[in-house]
C-alpha positions, 0 to 999 in steps of 0.5 A: 380852535383845536380843529381849526389848529390841525386842520392848518397843519392836515399838510403834515402828512400824517399829524400826531396829537398833542399828549392826551390823558387816558384818564383823571389819575393820568393828569399832570398838567393843566390845560391838557386834554383828555380822551376819558369822556364821551364829550372829550370824544365828541370833540376830538371827532370835530378835530379828526373830521377837520383834518380828514376834510383836509386831506391829512391824517391824525393819530391820537397819542395816549399819555400818563403823567404819573409821578411827574404829577402833582397833588393840585390835579387830584384833589390833594391825594398824591399821584401814583407811579412804579415805586414810592420814588420822587421823579424830581420833575416839575407839574404846571399846576393852576396855581403856577410850576411845582416840583412833584413829590415822593408819589404813592406806588401802584398797586397790582390791582392799580397796574390793571386799572390803568391798562384798562384806561389805556384800553377805554381810551383806544376805544374812544379814539377809534370812535373819534375816528382817528387813524391810529394811536401813539402810546406815549412812552417818552421823556418823564411820564409814567410808562418811561418811569415803568422802564427806568430803574432808578424809579421803578423798584418793584419786586413783582412783574412789574419790575426787578429786571429790565425784562420785567420793567418793561412788562407795563409797556408790553401790556398796554400795547397788547391792551389797545391792540385788542381795539385797534390792529397793532398796525395802526399803533405807534410807540414814542420813546426816548432812550437819549432822555436826560433830565434831573437825577432820574433820567440818565441815559447811561450805559445800563439804560441804553442796552435796556432800551437796546434789548426792548427794541428788539422784542417790540420787533414781534409786536407788528406795530405801524411805527416806533417814534424815537427821539434822538440826544439833545443837539447839546448833549455831545451824543451824535444824532446819527450814531443813536439812530444807527444804534436804533436800526441795529435792533429795530427792524419796522418803520421809525420815525425821527425826531428832535430837533431836526431840520429839513437838511439833517432830516433829509441826511437821515432819511437818505441814510436809511436810518429812519423812514420819516422825521417829524417836526413839532415847534416848527409846525407852530408858526409855520402851519404850511411847514411841508410847502415851505420846505418844498418850495424853500421859503423861509420859515416863520419864528415863533412868539414863545410867550403865546405858545398854547396860551389859551386863545388865538393869538399864537395858536391859530393866526399864524399865516400860511407863505401864501396868505392867511387863513 
């Protein structure tokens, strides 16, 4: 079903996979795939073959939940984060949603091991014949925790200043670049993310992201995948992407709540090089054709989103007929 789902959406031009765990320690939600075993790598090879046969391209998004996980995913052990500070997030466990707890602080040796799991996941993605990688550094997951001054209160090489808080991400970039050329690597960031007490797009946070975007200019990345502000926060999307453009000179993919019209406006203003769509692609596997020919979009049934079987996953038809 995974291969079918992605192949149905190969018209996207570039597919970015669902967030995929780089190790067992990375797990933070149930029924999410990984790319750290041979069996998982073989499964993803079926997906990439199907997408390529349908004329598409696909990159693997590598993720780690960090402190946003729960002991239920780790045999009762506490998950680990940059510091022993509860991010106050929700983890979806086999027994239902549960609040995160105060995590363990990663040791320096564990940080090195974690970076190594990204390197191995990158190698597995290359074996699975993905077209590139995206480092999941957004919302409330591990990389974003390291970037966050409220959650990262380390005093070593990975904390104490905005520059040091960004070092974990930069070391991951270096690790996966040893497997792939940097021009096949993207990073997804969410500077405007507001969620709970820990993630607040205040002046300090935004200034640190400004500096991070400037530093990433030297990384020769394929792209930065940047989330704009939530539509109901009062922060303007055009203002946000104008700010991004002021600091980052490379290719930008814009994300979060775009319509065809608002996405085209962003492109026309040259504030992004591409626009990504998530939720609309669930019920509209032929989204690009619908945009091109002016067909109305189908409404998805949220009750069946990723519920584990074909209903609401691979059974949405194209406008010209079913698959």
